[in-house]
KEGU-898987 format. One record per residue (C-alpha): residue in three letters; y, x negated, z. Coordinates in steps of 0.2 Angstrom, whole numbers, plus 2048, in hexadecimal, padded with zeros to 3 digits. Last residue first. Layout:
<sites>
ALAYXZ/...
</sites>
This chain:
<sites>
SER7AF7F9848/ARG7A97EA852/ASP79C7E3845/GLU7A87EA838/SER7B47DC83D/PHE7C77DF83F/VAL7D57D4846/VAL7CC7C4844/ARG7DA7B7848/GLY7DE7A983B/GLY7EF7AF837/VAL7E97C0834/ILE7D67C2830/THR7CD7D282A/ALA7BB7D482A/ALA7AD7DD821/VAL7B77E7815/ARG7AD7F280A/GLY7A47F47FA/LYS79A8037F4/MET7A18147F8/ARG7998257FE/ARG7A6832800/GLY7A683B810/THR7B983B813/PHE7C1837802/PRO7CD846802/SER7D683E811/ASN7E084581F/ARG7D783E82E/SER7E5838839/LYS7E682B847/SER7E181E83B/ARG7D1814840/TYR7C7820837/GLY7B682783D/PRO7A482583D/ARG7A582782E/GLY7B582B826/ALA7B0824815/GLU79D821814/TRP797810812/GLU78E804806/GLY78F7F1807/SER78D7E87F6/LEU79E7E17F5/ASP79F7DB807/LEU7B17D5808/LEU7B97C9814/VAL7CC7CA815/LEU7D87BC818/ASP7E97B981F/ALA7E67A6823/LEU7F77A081C/GLY7F4791810/GLY7F477F815/THR7E577B80A/ARG7E27887FD/LEU7DA799802/CYS7EA7A3802/GLY7F07B280C/ARG8017B8809/PRO8137B8810/LEU81E7C5809/GLY82B7C37FB/PHE82B7D57F7/LEU8237D37E5/GLU8197C47E9/ALA8107CB7F7/PRO80C7DA7EC/ARG8057CF7DF/THR7FA7C47EA/SER7F17D17F4/LEU7EB7E27ED/ARG7F07DF7DA/TYR7E97CD7DA/ILE7D97D37E3/LEU7D67E07D5/GLU7DB7D47C7/SER7CE7C77CD/PHE7C17D47CF/THR7C47D97BD/LEU7CB7E97B9/ALA7C67F97AF/GLY7B47F37AE/GLU7AD8037B8/ARG7A77F87C6/VAL7B87EF7C7/LEU7C18007C7/GLU7B58067D5/LEU7BC7F77DF/SER7CC8017E1/LEU7C380F7EA/SER7BB8027F6/PHE7CB7F97F9/ALA7D68087FC/THR7CA812808/GLU7D180C819/LEU7E380B815/GLY7E481C80C/ILE7EA82B817/ILE7EF83A80E/GLY80084280A/PHE80A852807/PRO80D85E816/ALA80486E817/ARG80E87E814/ASP80A881801/PHE7F787E805/GLU7F688A813/GLN7F4880823/GLU7E787482A/LYS7F0865824/GLU7FD866832/HIS7F086A83F/SER7E685B83A/ALA7F584F83E/HIS7FC84682F/PRO7FA834829/ALA80282E819/HIS7FB81D812/ASP80481B802/THR7F680F7FE/ALA7FD8027F2/ILE7F57FB7E3/VAL8007EE7DA/ASP8097EA7CA/ILE8077F97BF/THR80B7F47AD/GLY7FF7E67AF/ASP7F37EB7A1/LYS7E57F17AC/LEU7EF7F97B9/GLY7F88037AC/GLU7E88087A3/ILE7E280E7B4/VAL7F28197B6/ALA7EF81F7A4/LEU7DE8257A8/ARG7E382E7B7/ASP7F18367AD/GLU7E583C7A0/GLU7DA8437AD/ARG7E884E7B4/ARG7F384A7C3/LEU7F18497D6/PRO80284D7DE/PRO8118417E0/ASN8118467EE/MET80184A7F6/LYS7F58587F9/ALA7E28537F7/HIS7DF85680A/THR7E8866808/GLY7D986E7FE/HIS7CA8627FC/CYS7BF86A7EF/LEU7CC8737E4/VAL7D98677E8/ALA7CE8597E0/GLU7D18627CF/ASP7E28597D0/THR7DA8497CB/LEU7D283B7D5/ALA7CE8297D5/PHE7DC8217CB/TYR7EA82B7D4/HIS7E182B7E5/PRO7E08187E5/CYS7F38167E5/THR8008107D8/GLU80D8037D8/ALA81B7FE7CD/THR8277F07C8/VAL8387F07BF/PRO8437E17BB/LEU8467E77A9/HIS83E7DB79C/ARG83F7E778E/ARG82C7E778D/LYS82D7EB7A0/ALA8377FA79C/GLU82A80078F/ARG81C7FE79C/VAL8268077A9/LEU82981679E/ARG817817798/VAL8118177AA/GLY81C8257AE/GLY81782F79F/ALA80582D7A4/THR8088337B5/SER80582D7C7/LEU81081E7CC/HIS81081D7DF/ALA8218147E1/VAL82B80D7D3/HIS8337FC7D9/LEU8447F87D2/ARG84D7E77D3/GLY85F7E47D1/GLY8697E77C1/ALA8767F57C1/LEU8767FB7AF/GLU8647F87AA/LEU85E7FE7BB/VAL86880E7B9/SER85F8117A9/LEU84E80D7B1/ASP8528187C0/ARG8568277B5/ALA8468257AA/ILE83C8247BA/SER8448347C1/VAL84083D7B0/GLU82E8377B1/GLU82A83D7C2/SER83084F7C0/ALA82A84E7AE/ASN81884E7B4/PRO81B8607BA/ILE81A8657CD/GLY8108767CE/ALA8128857D9/LEU80188B7DF/GLY7F889A7D8/LEU7E78917D9/GLU7E28937C7/ALA7F488F7C2/SER7F48807CD/VAL7E387A7C5/SER7E987D7B3/GLY7F88737B5/GLU80786E7C0/ASN8028627CC/MET8038677DE/VAL80F86E7EB/GLY81E8737E0/ARG82F8757E9/ASN8388757D9/SER8318657D3/LEU83D8667C4/VAL84C8677D1/LEU84485A7DC/ASP84484D7CE/GLU8378417D5/CYS83682E7D5/HIS8338287E6/ASP83D8197E4/ILE83B8077EB/VAL84B7FD7EB/PRO8477EA7EA/ARG84F7DD7F6/GLY8597CD7F2/PHE8677D17FE/ILE8757D27F1/ARG8697DB7E5/SER8677E97F3/TYR8797ED7F1/GLU8797EF7DE/LEU8697F87DE/ALA86E8047EB/ARG87F8077E3/ARG87780C7D2/MET86A8167DB/MET8778207E4/LEU8808237D3/ALA8708297CB/THR86E8357D9/SER8638397E8/VAL85882A7EA/PRO8478347E9/ARG84083C7F9/GLY830837803/ASP835825801/ASP848823804/SER845810800/PHE84B7FF803/ALA8427EE803/VAL83C7E080F/CYS8457E681F/GLY8467D982C/ALA8567DA836/SER8607D182A/ALA85A7DD81C/LEU85F7EC826/ALA8707E482A/GLY8737E0818/MET86E7F1813/GLU87A7FB81E/THR87480C818/LEU87B814809/GLU88282680B/GLN87E837804/GLY86B837800/GLU86683E810/LEU858831814/GLY861831826/ARG86D82481F/THR86982080D/VAL85E812806/ALA853812815/GLY84B80181B/ILE8397FB817/PRO8317F3827/PHE8257E5825/VAL8157E5830/ARG80A7D7832/VAL7F97DC838/LEU7F27DC84A/ASN7FE7D7857/VAL8027E885F/GLU8107E1868/ARG8177D8859/ALA8167E984F/ARG8207F185D/ASP82E7E485C/LEU82E7E5849/ILE8307F884A/ALA83E7F6858/ARG8477EA84D/THR8477F583E/ILE84D804849/ALA85C7F9850/ASP8607F383E/ASN864804838/ASP85D81182B/ASN84B811832/VAL84C824834/PRO84B82A846/SER83F831844/THR835828836/ASN838829824/ALA83B816821/MET82B810819/VAL81F803820/CYS81A7F3817/VAL8097ED81C/SER8027DC81D/THR7F07D6821/PHE7E87E5818/GLY7D57E4818/GLY7D27F781A/ALA7CD7F582C/ALA7DC7EB830/ALA7E77F8828/ALA7DF806833/ARG7E27FC842/SER7F47F983E/GLY7F680B83B/SER7EF80F84C/ALA7FB802854/ILE80A80684A/THR80781884F/GLU800827845/LYS80183A844/TYR80583D856/GLU81182E856/PHE81D83784B/GLY82E831852/PRO82D81E850/GLU82081B84A/ARG81A82483A/PHE80F815834/HIS81381A822/ALA80D80F814/HIS813807804/LEU8137F47FF/ASP8017F1806/VAL7FC7DF806/PHE7E97DA806/GLY7E37CB80E/PRO7DF7BC803/CYS7CC7BB7FE/LEU7BC7B7806/VAL7AC7BE7FE/GLY79D7C2808/GLY78D7B880A/ARG78B7BC81C/GLY79D7B7820/ASP7987B0831/LEU7A87AF83B/GLU7A97A0847/PRO7B479E857/THR7BC78D859/GLY7B878786B/SER7BB775868/PRO7C5772858/ILE7BB76F848/PRO7BF75E841/THR7C875F830/GLY7BC75B822/ALA7C3767815/PRO7D676A818/ALA7DA778824/ILE7DF78981E/ARG7ED79082A/GLY7EE79A83A/ASP7EE78B846/LYS7DE78483E/VAL7D378F832/LEU7C378682C/LEU7BA78C81D/PRO7A778B81B/GLY7A779080D/GLU7A27917FB/GLY7AC7907EB/GLY7A979F7DF/LEU7BB7A17D9/ILE7CB7977DF/GLY7D87997D1/GLU7E67987DE/ALA7ED7A97DB/PRO7DD7B17D8/ASP7D57AB7E9/PHE7C37AD7EB/LEU7B87A37F7/THR7A57A87F9/VAL7A07A980B/ASN7937A2817/THR79F79B825/ILE7B079F82B/LEU7B6793839/LEU7C579A842/ASN7D479384B/GLY7E479E84D/SER7E579A85F/SER7E97AC865/GLY7D87B286A/ASP7CA7B785E/ARG7C47C985A/MET7B27CB856/
</sites>
């Protein structure tokens, strides 16, 4: 079901769970009025739609700090509409979208156009991330103040690293004025040397150019040194190596203002997936070795890695159906993120509370975004989870325009049953 614009909803037959508010195991019903959680005993307005939770768990909606919706410029891969549908199906009520569009989101006009389109689509909350440098070219800083005023919640040249230590210093200094973090795709392009997958035994077996772990780690070390000099806030994107986790852990022990994310593919797969899935397992940073996968899980467990993001990166089928070294980097991830992450709970690596915190509460805190909350008066951005529901990824089809995922056909347990934004049901598996 999808309700109208009233923002009123009665949710019944659910277990309530909110790690931020200490709500665990309380039972519904829960009334949403005008987009917010109503006090117990509030009269139910006439005509209020009802959502039967069927014994599911109701949590704050997920917040993705790293996704690519491709619009403007690459609408054949994804649009704000199709990306929003994919996000809603994955339980994400808020999504931060990267700047590598065409034209690049490096000025306030593009930022406003993205926000206008997101309002027209009216599914999930979309928050633009502005470019650090004009055209992502690494030469000249953008007008960060104008971008922040227009609605950008962070700055990043994602897809490429911030070009030099001096440029990172200037970016951190200016972004600090506007209270926004700088997100860096940490990669030393010289060390990567046009590699296309992780450097190791699998790349040697396939005869493909490799990207060493040091490419990520050298860049992180540079950024942390600059952060100590310049101040500001640094957010490390898609952390993938054991050495990178170690560097961030040590920086946090020294109380540097650094946070980090990882993505489900880095704790669910290793570079051996390339042997089975080909270009659908090609991403940047690449899938790493087993010791790196385990280090990423440990980083999530001890809080070194703050959040789970998706790095949802859609590409058209014809782009991925090329030789490995010619195909673009990236996979879609919004619709599989929760189920893959729930496997960490089943394995005992995270508690359910820790998982929801890293998917919802913590990312909202980091970028100052509105977040769902189950307390009275809280914003009704919510996700209903069926923890025992089994499904097959990509069947019958993804809501994303693209299909580039190594998880297609994988049987998973635990799925999103419904997503609610401001009291409106924007996704329900009954109408998927």
